[in-house]
C-alpha positions in Angstrom: 7.2 0.5 10.6 4.0 2.6 10.5 0.4 1.4 10.1 -1.5 3.2 7.3 -5.2 3.6 8.4 -7.6 2.2 5.8 -11.4 1.9 5.4 -13.2 -1.3 4.5 -14.3 0.1 1.1 -13.3 -1.3 -2.4 -11.9 2.1 -3.6 -10.1 4.7 -1.6 -7.4 7.4 -1.9 -5.3 8.7 1.0 -2.8 11.6 1.3 0.0 10.8 3.7 3.4 12.2 4.6 6.0 9.5 5.1 9.7 10.3 5.7 9.0 13.9 4.7 7.4 12.8 1.4 3.9 14.0 0.5 2.4 10.9 -1.2 -1.0 9.9 -2.5 -2.0 6.2 -2.1 -4.9 4.7 -4.0 -6.4 1.2 -3.5 -9.0 -0.3 -5.7 -10.6 -3.8 -5.7 -11.1 -5.2 -9.2 -12.3 -8.8 -9.3 -10.4 -10.8 -6.6 -7.4 -8.5 -6.4 -6.7 -5.2 -4.8 -4.5 -2.8 -6.8 -2.1 -0.2 -5.3 -1.0 3.1 -6.8 1.5 5.5 -5.4 2.0 9.1 -6.6 4.8 11.3 -5.4 4.8 15.0 -6.5 2.1 14.2 -9.1 4.0 11.4 -10.8 3.4 7.6 -10.4 6.0 5.7 -8.5 4.0 2.5 -9.1 0.6 2.0 -10.8 -1.8 -1.0 -10.6 0.5 -3.1 -8.4 -1.3 -6.2 -7.3 -1.4 -6.5 -3.5 -0.3 -9.8 -2.0 0.1 -10.9 1.7 3.5 -9.9 3.0 4.9 -9.0 -0.4 6.6 -5.6 -0.8 4.9 -3.3 -3.2 7.9 -1.1 -4.2 10.9 -3.4 -4.0 11.8 -2.8 -7.6 10.8 0.9 -7.8 13.6 2.4 -5.7 15.0 4.2 -8.7 11.8 6.3 -8.9 12.8 8.4 -5.8 10.4 7.1 -3.1 12.1 6.3 0.3 10.6 3.3 2.0 8.2 0.5 1.0 4.7 -0.9 1.7 3.2 -4.3 2.4 0.0 -5.8 3.4 -0.2 -8.2 6.4 -3.1 -10.6 7.0 -3.4 -10.6 10.8 -5.5 -13.8 10.7 -3.6 -16.0 8.2 -1.8 -15.7 4.9 -4.5 -14.6 2.5 -4.3 -11.8 0.0 -6.2 -8.6 1.0 -9.8 -8.1 0.3 -11.6 -4.8 0.8 -14.1 -6.1 3.4 -11.1 -6.7 5.8 -9.1 -3.6 5.1 -8.0 -1.7 8.2 -8.8 -4.7 10.4 -7.8 -8.1 9.2 -5.6 -6.7 6.3 -3.2 -4.1 7.5 -1.2 -1.8 5.2 2.2 -1.1 6.6 4.8 1.5 5.6 8.4 0.4 6.1 11.0 3.1 6.4 14.3 2.9 4.6 16.3 0.0 6.1 13.4 -1.8 7.7 
């Protein structure tokens, strides 16, 4: 399990290397939801996945070649993430294969 550092901003993009995979993550707030994109080698693994508390973001995307998964954790309850709490209350976690 690895914590992905986030900023408390409504739209952000991060380049990260996870399990030897150079990935690009994008988060954007639209209305009451945060949406998650993951690109690997310039191709989308998932696009516009709604982020929910403790719900895996890639569970049904294994066939697309990404090793591992992501989920948000509300450290103060069970609410879905909102941008004002990203990186503090709402933590984005990478789960390696098998976690």
